[in-house]
KOLKE-879668 format. One record per residue: residue in one letter; x, y, z of N, C-alpha, C, CB in turn. Coordinates in steps of 0.02 Angstrom, whole numbers, plus 32768, in hexadecimal, padded with zeros to 4 digits. Glycine has a CB too. Layout:
REM KOLKE-879668
aXYZXYZXYZXYZ
...
//
This chain:
REM KOLKE-879668
m802A7FC48000800080008000802C803D80007FD08001803D
s801F806B7FD2804680A87FCE803A80D3800C803480CF7F8F
t806C80FC801E806681268059804C816B804880A9812B807B
r802E8175800E801581B67FFB7FDC81CC80287FFF81B67FB3
t7FDB820D803A7FA28228805F7F6A8237802F7FB782678086
p7F2C8244804A7EF48254801D7F0182937FF47EB5825D8045
f7F2E82C0800D7F3982FE7FE97F6C82F67FB17F5083348019
a7F9282BF7FB27FC682B57F807FA682AC7F3B7FF182787F91
a7F6D82897F387F4C827F7EF87F3682C17ED97F0F82507F00
a7F1D82EE7F047F06832F7EEB7F4183577ED07EE383567F23
a7F7B834E7EED7FB583747ED77FCE835F7E937FED836D7F09
t7FB783247E7B7FCF830B7E3A7FA1831C7E017FD882C07E3E
v7F6A833F7E0F7F3A83507DDA7F5883857DAC7EF783687DF8
a7F5A83777D6C7F7683A77D3C7F4283DB7D297F9083827CFD
v7F5984197D1E7F2C84507D0D7F43846F7CCC7F2A84847D46
t7F14847F7C9F7F2484A27C617F1A84ED7C6D7EF884897C26
v7F4F85147C607F4D855B7C6D7F5785817C2B7F8285707CA1
t7F2C85B27C1D7F3385DC7BE17F4D86207BF77EF085E27BBB
v7F8586367BD97FA586757BED7FA886A37BB07FEC86687C0A
t7F9386E37BB97F9987157B847FD8873D7B907F5A87447B82
v8004873F7B5F804387627B668043879F7B3A807E87347B54
l807A87C77B3C807F88047B15807587F47ACB80C388257B20
g8053881F7AA9804688157A62800887ED7A55808187F47A42
g7FE587D87A8C7FA687B47A847FAD876A7A777F8087D27A4D
a7FEA87517A797FF487097A6E7FD886E27AA9803F86F87A63
v7FBB86A97A9A7F9E867F7ACD7FC8863F7AD27F54866F7ABE
v7FDF86317B0E800885F57B1B7FE185C67B47804D86087B3B
t7FD985897B337FB685567B5B7FE985277B7A7F82852F7B30
v7FE585217BBC801184F37BDF7FEE84B07BE48025850F7C27
a8008847E7BC47FE8843C7BC27FED84197C06800784107B8C
p7FBD83ED7C147FC083C77C538000839C7C557F82839A7C5A
v801C83997C91805783707C9C804283327CC3808E83987CC2
a804F82F87CA6803A82BA7CC8806182B17D098046827D7C99
a803D829B7D3C805D828F7D7D808B82537D78802882847DB4
a80C582597D9780F582217D9880DB81EB7DC7813B82397DAE
p80E781AC7DB680D381767DE380FC81777E2280DA81327DC0
s80DF81607E598104815A7E98811A81127EA280D881727ED4
i815481097EBF817180C77ECC817980BF7F1781B580BF7EA7
t815C80887F31815F807A7F79818080377F848119807C7F98
l81B480367FAE81D67FF87FC181BC7FE18005822280027FC2
g81B17FA0800C81987F85804B81BE7F488061814F7F758046
y81C37F4080A381E37F0480BF81C27EF4810282317F0E80C8
e81B27EB5810D81977EA0814D81B47E5D8162814A7E9B814A
t81B67E5181A381D07E1281BC81B07E058200821E7E1481C2
g81B17DC5821481957DB38254818E7D68825B81517DD3825D
p81767D518295816F7D0982A181317CEC827F816C7CFB82EB
a81367CAC826C80FE7C88824D80F77C44826D81087C828200
y80BA7C2B826D80AA7BE9828A80887BBF8254807E7BEF82C9
v80A17B83824980837B56821980477B33823B80B77B2181FF
a800D7B5082327FD17B3582537FBA7AF482347F997B688250
q7FC77AEC81F37FB37AAF81D07FE17AA481957F697AB381B8
n7FF57A67818980197A55814D800F7A0A814180667A678153
d7FD779FA81237FC679B481157FE079A280D07F7979A98119
g8002796980CC801E7955808C8018790B807E8065796A8088
r801478FA803F801978B58027803278B77FE07FD3788F802C
y806A78947FD3808A78967F928097784F7F7A80CC78BE7F96
g807E78407F3F808577FD7F22804677D57F2980BF77D97F44
d803C77A67EFA7FFF777C7EFB7FF877557F3C8000774C7EC1
a8030773F7F58802E771A7F97804C77447FD0805476D87F90
g804C77867FC6806B77B17FF8804577B1803A806E77F77FDD
t806B77BC8070804E77BE80B38037780580C3808277A680E8
p7FF8780E80D87FE3785180EE80087865812D7F96785280FA
y801C78A48131803E78BD816D802A79068179808C78B68167
e8036791C81B68023796081CB8061798681E27FEE795D8202
a805779C781EF808F79F2820480B179D8824380767A39820F
g808979C1827380A679A882B180CF796982A88070799B82E2
d80C07941827680E57903826A812C7910825380C178D98236
v8139794B8235817B795A821C819C799482428178796B81D1
g818279A3827D81A179D482A981977A1D829781E979C782AC
q81677A2D826B815F7A728256813C7A9E828A81387A748216
q811D7A7F82BC80FA7AA682EF81227AAB833080B67A8882FD
a81607A94832F818A7A97836C81A57ADD837781C37A658367
n81AC7B04834381C97B48834881A67B77831982147B46833A
l81AE7BB8832781987BEC82F881CB7BF482C1818B7C2F831C
v81B57C0F828981E07C1B824F81E27C66824281C67BF38211
v821C7C80823182217CC7821E82157CCD81D382677CE48232
v81E57CF881C181D47D02817A81DD7D4C8169818B7CEB816B
s81E17D5A812981E97D9F811281C97DA880CE82337DB3810F
r81BC7DE880BD819F7DFA807C81BE7E3B806581517DFF8080
t81C87E40802381E27E7D800581B47E907FCC822C7E747FEC
t81A27ED17FC981747EE87F95818F7F277F73812F7EF57FB2
v817D7F2E7F3481877F6C7F0F81437F7E7EF181BE7F657ED7
e812B7FBA7F0080EA7FCF7EE780F1800F7EBF80B87FD97F20
v80D480107E8480D3804B7E59808B80627E5280F3803C7E12
d807E80A07E68803B80BD7E65803A80F57E31802580D87EAA
h800880F37E06800081277DD37FB681347DCA802181127D8E
g7F9F816C7DE57F58817A7DE47F3281457E0B7F3E817F7D9C
p7EFD81297DED7ED780F57E107EF580B07E0B7E9080F37DF5
h7F2E80AA7DE97F4C80697DDC7F85805A7E0D7F6580657D93
a7F8B801C7E227FC280067E4C7FDC7FC47E317FAB7FFF7E97
f801E7FC07E2A80407F837E1580707F6D7E4C80667F8E7DD1
i806B7F2E7E6180907F177E9C80B77ED87E8B80617F0A7ED7
l80F77ED77E9D81207E9B7E9981317E847EDF81617EA97E70
l81297E437EEC81337E277F2F81637DEC7F2A80F07E117F4F
y81927DE97F5A81BC7DAE7F6481B27D967FAC82087DBD7F55
a81987D587FB381897D3D7FF581A57CF77FFB813C7D3D8003
p81E37CEF801282007CAC801881E57C888055824C7CB1801D
f81E07C46805081CD7C1C808981F17BD98080817F7C12808E
d82227BCB80AB824B7B9080A4825C7B7780EA828C7B9E807A
v823F7B3F80FE82467B258142825F7ADD813F82047B288169
t82957ACF816382AF7A8B816A82AD7A7781B382F77A86814D
t82907A3E81C1828B7A25820682A879DF820982417A25821E
r82BE79CB824582DA7988824F82B0796482838325798B8265
v829E7926827382717901829F828078B7829A82277910828F
t8272789282CF8275784982CF822F782F82C08290782C8313
l8227780B828981E577F5827481C877C482A781E877D5822F
a818A77D082BA816877A482E9814C776682C6812F77C9830C
d813D776C828681217735825F81437733821A80D3773C8257
d813976FA81F8815276F681B38131772D818A814476AF8195
l81587749815B813D777D81308156777280E9815177C48149
r8127777180BA813A776C8073812E77B0805381127733804F
f816377CB80368160780B8012817177FE7FC9819078408032
r814078077F9D814877F57F56815A77AB7F52817E78207F34
d8196779B7F3A81A877547F3181DA773C7F6681C6774A7EEC
t81E477637F9A821777527FCB81F77746800F824C778A7FD0
r820C770F802F81F276FE80728226771080A681E076B38076
f820E773480DA823877458114821C771F8150823977938120
a824476F5816D822C76C981A3822376F181E4825C768F81AF
a81F676D9820E81EC76F68250822F76F6827581B676CF8278
g823C772C829A827C773282BD82B277548296829376EF82D2
t82A8775F825582DA7781822B82DA77CC823B82CC777581DF
v831577E88243831C7830824C831F78508207835C78428277
v82F1787D81F982ED789B81B682EC78E781BB82AE78828190
d83057906818682FC794E817B82C37957814A833E79708162
h82937981815D825B798F8130825F79D8811B821679808154
r825E79E280DA82617A2680BF821F7A38809D829B7A2E808D
y82077A7480AD81CA7A8D808E81D97AD38074818D7A8E80C0
r81DA7ADA803381E97B1B801381AD7B307FEA82297B177FE8
f81997B6F7FF481617B897FCE816D7BD47FC4811C7B7C7FF2
d819A7BE57F9781AA7C2B7F8881757C487F5A81F07C327F68
g81667C887F6681357CAA7F3C81537CE77F1A80F97CBE7F65
f814C7CEA7ED7815E7D257EB0811C7D3C7E9181967D167E79
r81037D767EA780BF7D8A7E9480BE7DCF7E7480927D897ED1
a80977DD67E3F808A7E177E1F80407E257E2580A27E177DD4
s802F7E627E397FE87E747E447FD87EB67E237FD97E767E8F
y7F987EBD7E117F7E7EFC7DF87F3F7F0E7E207F6F7EF97DAB
l7F3B7F4D7E357F007F657E597EE77FA67E387F0F7F717EA4
h7EA57FAD7E367E877FEA7E1D7E5D80097E557E5B7FDD7DDD
r7E6980487E647E4580697E9A7DFE807A7E847E6A80A97EB0
v7DCE80627EAC7D8880707E9C7D68809E7ECF7D61802E7E99
l7D8780A47F0A7D7080D47F3D7DAD80FA7F567D4B80B07F77
p7DA8813D7F5D7DE281657F737DE781657FC07DDC81AC7F59
a7E1F81807FD87E29818980207DF581BA803A7E7181A1802F
p7DE481B7807B7E06818F80AE7DF1814680AF7DFA81AD80F1
f7DB5813580957DA080EF80927DAD80D5804C7D5380E780A6
g7DE980BC80417DFD80A87FFE7DEE805F7FF07E4680B57FF5
l7DE180507FB17DD7800B7F9B7DF780027F577D8A7FFA7F98
e7E1F7FCD7F507E407FBD7F117E327F747F017E8D7FCA7F15
l7E257F667EC17E157F237EAA7E427F117E6F7DCA7F1D7E96
g7E557ED17E6B7E807EBC7E347E8D7E717E367EC17EE27E36
a7EC97E5F7E207EDB7E197E1B7F267E107E257EC67DFC7DD7
s7F3A7DD17E337F807DC07E3D7F927D827E157F8F7DB57E88
l7FD27D7D7E037FED7D427DE4802D7D307E097FFA7D4D7D97
q802F7CF47E2480697CDF7E4C808D7CA47E2D80527CCC7E93
i80D07CA87E2E80F97C6F7E1C81067C467E5B813D7C867DFA
r80EF7C097E5A80F97BDC7E9381397BB57E8980BC7BAC7E9A
n81667BBA7EBA81A57B967EB881A67B687EF581E37BC67EB8
a81917B297EEC81867AFC7F2481B47AC07F23813D7AE57F25
a81C57AA87F5E81EC7A6B7F6581DC7A4C7FA882397A797F5E
v81D07A0B7FA881C579E57FE681F479A97FE3817979CE7FEE
a821A799D8019824C7967801682537946805B829079827FFF
f826279068059827678DF809482BC78C38087824278A680A4
t82E878CA80B7832C78AF80B2833F789080F5835E78E6809E
s8352785180F4836A7832813283AD78518143836F77E4812A
v83B8785C818583F5787D819B84337854818983F2788981E6
d842C78118187846577E78176847377E7812A845A77A0818E
g8449780A81038454780E80BB843E77D28093849B781A80AF
a841F77A180B3840C7764809083CF776D806483FE772D80C2
a83A5779E8072836777A6804B835677F08043832C7781806E
h833E77FF8007832978447FF782F578427FC0836778707FE2
d82C3786D7FC5829378757F90827878BC7F93825A78407F94
e826478D67F598251791C7F56821B79267F21828E79487F47
q81ED79547F3081B979697F0181C479B27EF28171795C7F1E
d81D379C37EB381DF7A097E9E81A67A207E7182247A107E7A
d819B7A627E7381657A7C7E48816F7AC77E3E81207A6D7E67
i81687ADD7E0081657B237DEF81267B2E7DC681A57B3B7DC8
g80FD7B5E7DDC80BF7B697DB880A47BAF7DC1808B7B377DCF
l806F7BBF7D9C804E7C007DA0800C7BF97DC580437C1E7D5A
v80007C287DF27FC27C297E197FA37C6E7E137FD07C167E64
g7F667C727DFD7F427CB27DF87F147CBB7E337F1B7CB57DB7
a7F047CFA7E427ED77D097E7A7EB77D4D7E6F7EFD7D077EBE
l7E7D7D577E8C7E5F7D997E907E7D7DBE7ECB7E117D947E97
k7E7E7E007EC77E9F7E287EFB7E737E647F0D7EE57E407EE5
a7E727E757F4E7E4E7EB07F667E757ECF7FA07E067E9D7F7C
r7E6F7F117FA57E8F7F347FDD7E617F6D7FF37ED67F517FC8
a7E4E7F6A80337E247F9E80517E4E7FC480847DE47F808071
t7E4B800680837E73802D80B17E4A806480D27EAF804C808B
y7E5F8075810D7E4580B2812E7E8280DC813E7E1B80A18170
r7E898113811A7EC4813F81237EAC8187812A7EF6813880E8
p7EA4819F81687E9181E581717ECB821381617E7881F181B9
a7EBE825481607EF3828581517F2C828181827ED682CB814F
t7F1D827381C17F50826D81F57F3F823182217F5682AE821F
g7F70821882457F6481E282747F6D819D82567F2081E8828F
p7F5F816A827E7F69812582687F3B8112822E7F5D80F582A2
w7F5080DF82097F2880C581D27F1F807A81DC7F4980D4818E
a7EF0805D81B87EE3801581BB7ED57FFB81757EA7800581EB
a7EE37FBA816B7ED97F9D81287EC87F53812E7F177FA780FD
l7EA27F3B80FE7E947EF480F57EA57EE380AD7E497EE28106
e7ED37EB380A37EE97EA080607EE17E5580577F327EB58054
a7EC77E40801E7EBA7DF980137EC67DE57FCB7E737DE88028
d7EE77DAC7FC27EEC7D897F827ECB7D457F8C7F377D827F69
a7E9F7D307F5F7E7E7CF07F6A7E617CD67F287E467CF77F9F
l7E617C937F237E427C737EE97E387C297EF97E6D7C7B7EA9
s7E017C0D7EE07DF47BC67EE57DE37BAB7EA07DBB7BB77F18
t7DFA7B6E7E927DE97B4F7E527DA27B357E517E197B177E42
f7D857B2A7E8C7D427B0E7E927D3A7ACD7E6A7D0E7B417E7B
g7D737AAB7E5E7D717A6D7E397D637A757DEF7D3E7A417E56
l7D6C7AB37DD57D5A7AC07D8F7D947AB67D5F7D407B067D88
i7DD27AAD7D7A7E0D7AA67D4F7E227A5D7D4E7E467AD37D68
g7E0A7A377D1E7E1C79F17D187E0E79CA7D577E6679EA7D05
d7E4079A27D6D7E38797B7DA97E57799D7DE67E5679367DA0
v7E6A79DE7DDE7E8C7A027E137E597A267E3F7EBE7A357DF6
s7E5F7A1D7E807E367A417EB07E657A667EDF7E067A117ED7
g7E617AA97EE07E907ACD7F0A7E7C7B167F137ED57AC97EEE
g7EA67B3A7F367E9A7B807F437ED67BA17F637E5D7B897F6E
i7ED37BE37F677F087C097F887EE87C467FA87F3F7C1E7F55
y7F027C5A7FE27EEB7C9780037F247CB5802B7EAD7C898030
d7F277CF7802A7F5A7D1D804D7F377D5B80677F987D2F801F
v7F277D5C80A77EFE7D9180C57F247DB180FE7EB97D7580DD
a7F277DF480FE7F4C7E1881327F237E53814B7F907E2F8118
v7F267E5E818C7F097E9981AC7F437EC381C77ED67E8681E6
e7F447F0481B67F7C7F2E81C97F657F6D81EC7FA57F41818A
v7F8E7F86821A7F867FC882387FCB7FEA82377F687FC48281
g7FCB802A8229800C804C822580048097822A802F803B81E5
g803D80B98221803D81018225807A811D8202803B8118826D
t8077815E81F280AE818081D080DD819E8204809381B781A1
i811D818C8201814D81A68231817281E38216818081708244
r817381EB81D5818C822681B381718225816D81DB822981B4
p8172825B81488155825B81058172822380DA8161829E80E2
g814581FA80BF815A81C48093816F818480B5819181DB8069
v8170818280F781868146811B81508130814C81C981548140
d813980F28143810680D5816F81228097819280C680C38148
l8110808E81D1811D805081F680D9802F82038144805D8238
y80D77FEC820580987FCA821080A27F86823180727FC181CE
l806C7F6C824D80687F28826880307F048244805B7F2982B6
n80377EC1823D80027E9D821C7FFB7E568236800D7E9C81D2
a7FC27E3882277FB57DF182327FA07DD481EF7F7E7DE6826A
r7FBB7D9981DF7FB17D7E819C7FA07D33819F7FEF7D898170
l7F727D1F81737F637CD881687F757CC881207F187CC78178
l7FA57C9C81167FB97C8580D47FAA7C3B80CF80047C9480C6
g7F837C28809E7F727BE280997F5E7BCE80537F3B7BD280C8
g7F507B8D804E7F3A7B72800E7F587B2E80027F4C7BA17FD5
g7F4B7B157FC77F647AD37FB67F3E7AB87F7B7F5F7AA37FF1
a7F4B7A797F6C7F2A7A5A7F337F2B7A0E7F397F4C7A6F7EF1
e7EF879F07F1C7EF679A87F137EF9799B7EC87EB579887F34
v7F2F797A7EB37F3B796E7E6C7F4179227E617F7B79937E52
p7F0979007E547F0C78B77E4D7F3C789E7E167EC7789D7E3E
s7F4278C47DE07F6D78AD7DA97FB678AA7DBD7F6578DB7D6E
q7FC978D27DF0800E78D07E09801378B17E4E802A79167E0A
a7FDB78987E687FD978797EAB7FF578A87EE0800178387EAB
i7FDD78E87EDE7FF1791A7F0E7FB479347F33801779547EEC
d7FBA79397F757F8579567F9E7FA7797C7FD67F55791F7FBA
n7FA379BF7FD47FC379E880067F987A248016800979FF7FEE
w7F917A3380577F6D7A6F806D7F8F7A8B80AA7F227A5E807B
a7F9B7ACD80AA7FBF7AEC80E07F9E7B2D80F580087AF980CC
n7FA77B3E81357F917B7E81517FC97B98817E7F4E7B778178
i7FDF7BD5817080177BF381957FFF7C3781B080567BFC8168
v80057C4081F17FF27C7E821380307CA482267FC57C6F8251
s80327CE58216806E7D0C8226805A7D508242809A7D1581E9
f80897D6D826880817DB1828280C17DD6827080767DB182D1
g80B97E11825280F47E33823880F57E7D824980F77E2B81EE
a81317E9A8241813C7EE18245815E7EF6820481677EF58284
g814A7F3081E981657F4381A9816E7F8D81A181397F298173
v818E7F9E816981997FE48157818B7FED810D81E27FFB8169
r816D802680FB8163803880B5817F807E80AA8117803580A2
v81A48085807381C580C4806381B080DA801E821280BE8069
d818D81138019817B81317FDA81B7815A7FC3813A815C7FDF
l81DA81447F8F821981637F7C821181AB7F658239813B7F45
g81D681BD7F4F81CB82017F3881B782327F6D819882027F03
r81AA821A7FAB819082467FDF81B98245801F814B82337FEF
v81F2822280208219821D805D82348262806F825381EB8055
g822A827580AD824182B780C4825082B5810E820E82EC80B6
p826482ED812B827382F08173823482E9819C829683308184
r823E82DB81DB820582D6820981DF8318820A821C82C38251
g819C8310820F8173834C82118175836E8254812C833B8200
//
């Protein structure tokens, strides 16, 4: 979300001025298009893997987050964004890595794809789900109660692997794919004081795409404030989840990750000294 105040938009309105000069000549000053604003954002904080159910392979063993030690500790996550705002249009690039490796002694036999890991085996389990996302939003309601609607396209870079610590067994499921979603952002940004926002990306296949049944959602609630012109600090709570059942590839995975973060956004065109 850009850190522009409600008055910044008014300042970008171009005006055509007609001036009469000596000799009666008339000079028309054409409108000057407002330059786009660029806002950089970064947030980080702890995350908890509330759910991560998986089954890989025709004879694969179903397992949960607790079975592979993912709920024993919190995970530190981060996000980096670049947002370009031009009039009612906003273009956003997001990089959100998520890569967690845990070590656990298996309580029961587990088959992952074509590899069997016997009960009592000490294994490292890796779960990687990096997101590279591009989004477009169009403002339909202005500040202070703003609303923007649009869509997102995400490159999914996923990997799930089991490796026995003794090196005797290893198997891995890799995947790179495109995931689309609808996007909305609602904001309350008064002229002064704290602001609040609700941002969501979400989509479900509803079973309409071949034999694939799945969905994705990324929902965050934020509160923040401006500490100096062009610089905002904020806190948020986020639910990131989704998954898919793909019978043709014998994959069934669904995850829910809850995180709490602190972040900063810097509008490069408005940074100034403290007011």
